[in-house]
N, C-alpha and C positions, 0 to 999 in steps of 0.2 A: 326636365326642360322647362324653362321659364315661359310664362304666358305673355303675349304681347297685346296691348290695348292701345287704341288711339283716342286722344281727345277728339270730340266731334269736329272741332275747328281744324285740327291737324289732318283729319281724314278728308275733309272738304278741300283743304289746301293741296293735299296729295293729288286728288282728282283733278283739280284746276291746273296743276303743273303738268300732269300727263296730257291734258287737252292742249295746253299751250305748246308743249314740245311736238305733239302730233300735228299742230297747225304749221309749225316751222318746217317739219320734214316728216313725211308719212312714215310711221313706225317708230319715230324717235321717242315718242311718249311711252311706248311699250318697252323700249330699251331702258328708259329712265325708271319705269316701274320695276323692271327686273333688277336694275342696279340698287334700287332702294331695298328690295327684298334681300339681296345679297348682303347689303350693309346691315340690315336688321338681323340677319343671321349671325354676322360677326358680333353684334351687340349681345345677342342671346348667349353666344359662346363665352364672351369675355366682357360682361357688363361693366366691370370696374376698370377696363383698360384705358379709357380716354380721360383726359384731365377734366376735373370738375370745372363747370362754369359758375356754379354756386354750391351751396352746401349739399344739395341733393340732385342737382341737374348737371348733365354731361352732354357733350356733342361729339358725334362721330361723323366725319365727312364721307361723302360718297366718293368713289374713285374717279368716275368719269364725268361727273356733272358738278357745277359749282354750288352744291347744296350740302347742308349739314342736317343730320337728324338730331334734334334736341330731345332728350329723354330723361326719365327718372326711373330708378329701381325702387319699387314699393312692394314689400313683402312678397317676393316671388313673382312679381309682375313687372314687366317693362312697360312704362307708360310713355307713349310717343306724344310729346308736347307740341312739336312743330317740325316741319320739313321746310327749311328756309334757305333762301339764297344766301351765300356767305357775306354778301354786302348789305343785306337787310338790317334794319335797326334792331339790335338785340332787345330793345324795350318791348317788342312784340311778344317774345316768349317769356320775358320777365313778368309781364302783366298776366299772362296765362297761368304761370306758376303761382303767382300771388293769389289768384282766385281759386286755387285748389283747396 
């Protein structure tokens, strides 16, 4: 089974989005967290299933929320680069990837 790691900024982003959804409706943030975990599970099972955004970077959309998980596969590890709203500027994750 592949190991999953988050960039620090992606982990902080995840926590912020959970808090945001919990402010919108009690418990919604926890539902979002569960959906992200299910999506990461799909990525672990089929890491090459989603179309590349760049040479090493892919995006898998969550089913229930308008978010995508931006990730890279690096020698047996899935590196979560971002958990972004689908309408956010993609330059955000591109800058993160460039700094790796």
